[in-house]
C-alpha positions as CSV (number, residue, x, y, z in Angstrom):
1,M,-0.1,-0.2,0.2
2,D,1.6,3.7,-0.9
3,E,2.6,6.0,1.8
4,P,0.9,9.1,2.6
5,L,3.1,11.8,1.1
6,D,3.7,12.9,5.0
7,G,4.6,9.4,5.6
8,P,8.2,8.2,7.0
9,R,9.9,7.9,3.7
10,H,9.3,11.0,2.3
11,A,10.0,12.4,6.1
12,V,13.6,11.0,5.6
13,R,14.3,12.4,2.1
14,R,13.2,15.9,3.0
15,G,15.7,15.5,6.1
16,R,18.5,14.5,3.9
17,R,17.6,17.8,1.7
18,I,17.5,20.1,4.5
19,V,20.8,18.8,6.0
20,A,22.4,18.8,2.8
21,G,21.1,22.7,2.3
22,C,22.6,23.6,5.3
23,A,26.0,22.1,4.7
24,A,26.0,23.9,1.6
25,L,25.3,27.2,3.3
26,A,27.8,26.5,5.9
27,V,30.4,26.5,3.1
28,V,29.7,29.3,1.7
29,A,29.6,31.0,4.9
30,A,32.9,29.9,5.9
31,G,34.0,31.3,2.7
32,G,32.8,34.2,3.4
33,W,34.4,34.9,6.6
34,W,37.8,33.8,5.5
35,A,37.5,36.4,2.8
36,G,36.1,39.0,5.6
37,A,38.8,37.8,8.0
38,R,41.6,38.6,5.2
39,R,40.1,41.8,4.5
40,G,40.2,42.9,8.1
41,P,36.8,44.4,10.0
42,G,35.2,46.8,8.2
43,S,37.1,46.7,4.8
44,A,35.5,47.0,1.4
45,Q,34.7,43.9,-0.3
46,A,36.9,44.1,-3.6
47,A,36.9,41.7,-6.3
48,P,39.6,39.2,-6.4
49,V,42.9,40.1,-8.4
50,A,43.5,38.1,-11.7
51,V,47.2,36.9,-11.9
52,A,49.0,35.5,-14.6
53,T,52.5,34.1,-14.7
54,A,55.6,35.5,-16.6
55,R,59.1,33.7,-17.1
56,V,62.2,34.4,-15.6
57,V,64.2,35.4,-18.7
58,R,67.9,36.2,-19.7
59,T,68.8,39.2,-21.0
60,D,70.9,42.9,-21.3
61,L,69.9,45.4,-19.1
62,S,70.6,49.1,-19.0
63,T,69.7,52.2,-17.3
64,T,70.2,55.9,-19.1
65,V,70.7,59.4,-18.1
66,Q,69.2,61.8,-20.7
67,V,71.2,64.9,-22.1
68,D,69.7,67.7,-23.8
69,G,71.6,68.4,-27.4
70,A,71.2,69.8,-30.4
71,L,70.8,68.4,-34.3
72,G,72.8,70.0,-36.7
73,Y,75.4,69.5,-39.7
74,A,79.2,68.8,-39.0
75,T,82.3,70.9,-40.5
76,P,81.3,74.2,-40.6
77,T,83.0,75.9,-43.8
78,A,83.5,79.5,-44.5
79,M,83.9,80.6,-48.2
80,V,85.5,83.8,-49.2
81,A,85.9,85.4,-52.0
82,Q,89.7,85.2,-53.9
83,Q,88.8,87.4,-56.7
84,V,87.8,90.8,-57.8
85,G,84.7,90.9,-59.7
86,L,80.7,91.1,-59.7
87,V,78.8,88.2,-58.3
88,T,76.5,86.6,-61.1
89,A,75.2,83.3,-59.5
90,L,75.0,82.1,-55.9
91,P,73.3,78.9,-54.8
92,A,70.4,78.5,-52.4
93,A,70.6,77.8,-49.0
94,G,70.0,74.1,-48.1
95,Q,71.5,73.2,-51.2
96,V,74.5,70.5,-51.8
97,V,76.9,71.1,-53.9
98,S,78.8,68.6,-54.9
99,R,82.8,67.8,-56.5
100,G,83.0,69.7,-60.2
101,Q,79.4,71.6,-59.7
102,T,79.5,75.5,-59.6
103,L,79.7,77.0,-56.1
104,Y,79.0,80.5,-57.5
105,E,79.9,82.8,-60.1
106,I,82.4,85.9,-60.8
107,D,82.0,87.8,-63.6
108,G,80.1,84.8,-65.4
109,R,82.9,82.8,-64.5
110,P,82.1,79.3,-62.6
111,I,83.9,78.5,-59.5
112,P,83.6,75.2,-59.1
113,L,83.9,72.8,-55.9
114,F,87.1,70.7,-55.8
115,Y,87.5,68.9,-52.5
116,G,90.6,69.2,-50.3
117,A,91.4,70.6,-47.1
118,R,93.8,73.0,-48.2
119,P,92.3,76.5,-49.7
120,S,93.7,77.7,-53.1
121,W,96.8,80.1,-52.2
122,R,98.7,80.6,-55.3
123,S,98.3,79.7,-59.0
124,L,99.4,76.7,-60.3
125,S,101.1,75.8,-63.7
126,E,103.5,73.3,-64.9
127,G,106.4,72.8,-62.9
128,A,104.8,73.6,-59.9
129,A,104.8,70.8,-56.6
130,G,103.4,70.7,-53.2
131,A,100.6,69.3,-51.2
132,D,97.9,71.8,-53.0
133,V,99.1,70.4,-56.4
134,G,98.4,67.0,-55.2
135,Q,95.0,67.6,-54.3
136,L,94.3,69.7,-57.7
137,N,95.6,66.2,-59.6
138,A,93.0,64.0,-57.3
139,N,90.3,66.1,-58.2
140,L,91.0,66.0,-62.0
141,R,91.5,62.3,-61.8
142,A,88.5,61.8,-59.8
143,L,86.1,63.8,-62.2
144,G,87.7,62.0,-65.3
145,Y,90.0,63.9,-67.3
146,G,93.5,62.4,-66.3
147,G,96.4,64.0,-65.1
148,S,99.2,63.2,-62.8
149,A,99.1,60.5,-59.7
150,G,101.3,62.9,-57.6
151,S,102.2,66.2,-56.1
152,L,104.0,67.6,-59.4
153,F,102.1,69.6,-61.8
154,T,103.4,67.7,-64.9
155,A,102.5,67.5,-68.6
156,A,99.7,65.1,-68.2
157,T,98.6,67.6,-65.6
158,T,98.3,70.5,-67.8
159,V,96.6,68.5,-70.6
160,A,93.5,67.4,-67.9
161,V,93.5,71.1,-66.9
162,D,93.0,71.8,-70.1
163,R,90.3,69.4,-70.7
164,W,88.7,70.3,-67.7
165,Q,88.3,74.2,-68.7
166,R,87.0,73.1,-71.8
167,A,84.3,71.5,-70.2
168,I,83.1,74.2,-68.0
169,G,83.3,76.7,-70.9
170,V,86.3,78.8,-69.9
171,S,89.7,79.6,-71.8
172,E,92.1,76.8,-71.7
173,T,95.1,78.2,-70.5
174,G,96.6,74.9,-68.8
175,S,97.1,76.8,-65.9
176,V,94.7,77.5,-62.5
177,A,94.7,80.8,-61.1
178,V,94.1,81.5,-57.3
179,G,90.4,81.5,-56.6
180,N,89.3,79.8,-60.0
181,V,88.2,77.0,-57.5
182,A,87.0,76.8,-54.2
183,Y,87.9,73.9,-51.9
184,A,86.0,72.2,-49.3
185,P,86.6,68.9,-47.1
186,A,83.8,67.2,-48.8
187,A,80.2,68.0,-50.7
188,L,79.2,71.1,-49.3
189,R,75.8,71.7,-47.8
190,V,75.0,75.6,-48.2
191,A,73.9,77.0,-44.7
192,T,73.8,80.4,-45.4
193,V,74.5,83.0,-48.4
194,T,76.3,86.3,-47.2
195,A,77.3,87.7,-50.7
196,K,74.5,89.5,-53.0
197,L,73.6,88.7,-56.6
198,G,75.1,91.8,-58.8
199,A,77.2,93.0,-55.8
200,P,81.0,93.7,-56.2
201,L,83.4,91.0,-54.3
202,Q,87.0,91.8,-53.1
203,P,89.6,89.2,-51.9
204,G,88.7,88.0,-48.6
205,E,84.9,89.2,-48.4
206,P,82.7,86.3,-47.5
207,V,80.6,84.6,-50.0
208,L,78.4,81.7,-48.3
209,D,78.8,79.5,-45.1
210,G,78.6,76.0,-45.4
211,T,78.5,72.2,-43.8
212,S,79.2,69.1,-44.7
213,T,76.2,66.8,-45.2
214,E,76.4,64.7,-42.0
215,L,74.1,64.8,-39.5
216,V,75.5,65.5,-35.8
217,V,74.5,66.3,-32.3
218,E,76.2,68.8,-30.2
219,A,75.2,68.3,-26.4
220,A,76.7,70.1,-23.3
221,V,77.4,67.0,-20.9
222,P,77.0,68.1,-17.0
223,V,80.6,67.9,-15.5
224,S,79.0,65.2,-13.2
225,Q,78.2,63.2,-15.5
226,E,81.3,63.6,-17.8
227,R,82.7,59.8,-16.5
228,L,79.7,58.5,-18.5
229,V,81.2,58.9,-21.8
230,A,84.3,58.5,-23.9
231,A,85.0,58.8,-27.7
232,G,83.2,55.8,-29.4
233,D,80.5,54.8,-26.8
234,P,77.3,54.0,-28.4
235,V,74.2,55.8,-27.1
236,S,71.2,56.6,-28.7
237,V,69.3,59.7,-29.8
238,T,65.8,60.9,-29.5
239,L,64.8,63.0,-32.9
240,P,62.7,66.4,-32.2
241,D,59.5,64.5,-33.0
242,G,59.9,63.0,-29.3
243,K,59.1,59.5,-30.2
244,T,61.6,58.1,-33.1
245,T,65.2,57.1,-31.8
246,V,68.1,56.4,-33.8
247,P,71.8,54.8,-32.4
248,G,74.8,56.9,-32.5
249,V,78.4,56.8,-31.1
250,V,80.1,59.4,-29.3
251,A,83.1,61.1,-31.7
252,F,84.8,63.3,-29.2
253,V,84.1,64.9,-25.9
254,S,85.9,68.1,-24.8
255,P,88.8,68.0,-22.3
256,V,87.6,71.7,-21.1
257,A,84.6,72.5,-19.1
258,V,82.9,75.6,-19.3
259,N,80.5,77.3,-17.2
260,A,76.5,77.2,-17.8
261,N,74.8,80.4,-17.0
262,V,71.4,79.0,-18.2
263,S,69.0,76.4,-16.7
264,S,68.3,73.2,-18.5
265,T,65.9,70.3,-18.6
266,D,68.3,67.5,-18.1
267,N,69.9,66.8,-14.9
268,R,72.4,69.4,-14.2
269,G,72.0,72.2,-12.1
270,P,71.3,76.0,-13.1
271,N,75.1,76.8,-13.2
272,E,77.0,73.8,-13.1
273,P,79.8,73.3,-15.7
274,T,79.5,71.4,-19.0
275,V,81.8,69.7,-21.0
276,A,81.0,69.9,-25.0
277,M,80.2,66.0,-26.7
278,T,79.7,65.4,-30.3
279,V,77.6,62.4,-31.3
280,T,77.4,60.8,-34.9
281,L,74.3,59.3,-36.0
282,Q,74.1,55.7,-37.2
283,G,72.0,53.4,-39.1
284,A,70.1,53.2,-42.0
285,G,68.8,56.5,-43.6
286,V,71.2,58.5,-41.7
287,G,74.1,60.4,-43.7
288,A,74.3,62.5,-46.4
289,G,71.1,64.0,-47.8
290,A,69.4,62.7,-44.8
291,G,68.4,65.6,-43.3
292,A,64.7,66.1,-44.3
293,G,64.0,62.4,-43.3
294,V,65.9,62.3,-40.0
295,G,65.3,66.1,-38.3
296,G,63.0,67.6,-40.8
297,N,64.2,70.9,-42.6
298,L,65.4,72.1,-39.0
299,D,69.0,73.1,-38.2
300,Q,69.9,73.1,-34.5
301,A,66.6,71.1,-34.1
302,P,66.3,70.2,-29.8
303,V,67.2,66.5,-29.2
304,T,67.6,64.2,-26.2
305,V,70.9,62.2,-26.3
306,N,70.4,58.8,-24.4
307,V,73.8,57.9,-22.4
308,I,73.8,54.3,-20.8
309,S,75.0,55.0,-17.1
310,A,74.8,51.3,-15.9
311,S,74.3,47.8,-17.8
312,A,74.0,44.1,-16.8
313,P,74.7,41.9,-19.7
314,G,73.2,38.4,-19.4
315,A,71.3,39.3,-16.4
316,L,68.1,36.9,-15.1
317,A,65.0,39.4,-15.0
318,V,61.5,39.2,-14.0
319,P,58.8,41.9,-14.8
320,V,58.8,44.8,-12.1
321,N,55.6,43.9,-11.2
322,A,56.4,40.1,-10.0
323,L,58.2,41.7,-7.1
324,V,56.6,41.1,-3.8
325,A,57.5,43.5,-1.1
326,L,58.4,41.4,2.4
327,A,57.0,42.9,5.6
328,G,60.8,42.5,7.2
329,G,62.0,43.9,4.2
330,G,63.4,43.0,1.0
331,Y,61.6,41.5,-2.2
332,A,60.3,38.0,-3.1
333,V,58.9,36.5,-6.1
334,Q,55.7,33.9,-6.3
335,V,57.2,30.9,-7.9
336,A,54.2,28.9,-10.0
337,E,54.4,25.3,-9.8
338,G,51.3,23.7,-11.4
339,W,48.3,24.7,-8.7
340,S,50.6,25.7,-5.9
341,R,52.5,28.9,-5.4
342,R,55.3,29.7,-3.1
343,L,57.4,32.9,-1.7
344,V,61.0,33.0,-3.0
345,A,62.9,35.6,-1.6
346,V,65.7,37.1,-4.2
347,E,68.1,40.1,-4.3
348,T,67.4,42.8,-7.0
349,G,69.5,44.4,-8.9
350,L,69.5,47.1,-12.0
351,F,65.9,48.1,-12.4
352,G,65.7,48.4,-16.9
353,G,62.5,49.5,-18.2
354,S,59.7,47.1,-17.2
355,L,62.3,44.4,-16.1
356,V,64.4,43.8,-12.9
357,Q,67.4,41.5,-12.2
358,V,67.0,39.2,-9.7
359,T,69.1,36.5,-8.0
360,G,68.1,33.7,-5.8
361,T,67.5,30.0,-4.9
362,G,65.3,28.3,-7.1
363,V,65.0,31.1,-9.3
364,D,66.4,30.3,-12.7
365,L,65.9,31.0,-16.2
366,G,62.5,29.9,-17.3
367,T,61.1,29.8,-13.8
368,A,57.1,30.8,-13.7
369,V,56.4,33.6,-11.3
370,V,53.1,35.5,-10.7
371,V,52.1,38.8,-12.3
372,P,48.8,40.7,-12.3
373,A,47.1,39.7,-15.1
374,P,47.1,42.3,-18.3
C-alpha cells in the first residue's frame, strides 16, 4: 500500500535535503568569513585580483641618463672670395654642391667646388709641386680628366686642366689661377649665403657659409656625468618628434669644462659646468642627404641624447610587477609550480624599463612567476 506523502519515507528524504542545504550554506558562510578575515573588519568588499605568470628571462639590462642636445651638420666651412668681380650666380641655402659642380660665379665665370683640406693660395702651372698640386691632381682624376698621380704639376696635369676648362666653358690656359676653384673637405651643404647677387666682391669678403652633409648632435654634458661618456661609446638619440630614436656613437668629448649660466631640462643644476660632446648618428637613412628624413628641415633642432649609466649584460630578469615586498624588508617573487605558489626571496639588481634583475635560490631561467593579469 502506498504511503502518504507525509509518511516516514518522505520525511527521511526531506530531512536529507535540509541537512545538505545547511551544509552548503555553511561552506558559503565559511568562505565569506575567510575572505572577510583576510580583508579585516570594516574593509570594503573588493573583487579578487586576476593573476597570470611570466617566465624568468636572460637579457641585457641598462639604465640611461638624458642630456639635451641639438641636431645639426658637421664641419662648418666659410667660403670667401679670392678674386675681384661681380657676383653673377649664387647657390640657395640648403643646396648640396658636390665635386666639380659650380658653387658660385664671378663675372660669369663658374667657380667649381673641388675636394681638399687646403684652400687655393697660389697660381698653379706646369713645374709646380706641393700638397696643393696633389689635391688638384686628385680632383682632376676623380672627375675623369686624367692627370698626374702625385704632387707634381706635370705635362699630363696641363692636358687634364685644358680638358676640364673646356668642359666648364672657360679659356683653356693649362694653368689654374688663385680662386678659380673653391676647396672644401667634401660635398658642401650651403647653410647661409652672405654675398648679394650683382654686388662687387673683393678678395677676403665672405660669400657663403657651409657645412658637410653629415648629421651630428652637439650636446653639453654636466661635469658630474662626464665619467659616463667617452669617444667610441654607443648612445641613442631621440629625434625632434619626441618618438623616433636612432643609434649614435660619441665622436668627441672636450677635455675642457665651461661654465653654464642658463637653466636646462636635463640633470644638471642651473650653473653646473659642462663639457662639449659630439655624437655621430648611425644606421640606415642617416647620412648624406638624410636631413629631411631624420631631423626634418631644421638645423639646430632640439634632441635628447640617451647615455648608458649602468648595464647588466646577460642578467636573469623578471617583470617589475612580479616583485612582492616582504614585511621584514627586501623582496620576493611568487614561484608558480602547477597549482601551487610559494614565495622565494630574491636580491634585486639593475632596473631597466619594465624588467628588474633578480638572483635567488630556486629562481632560474624559465621559472614561472606570478604577475598581475593584463
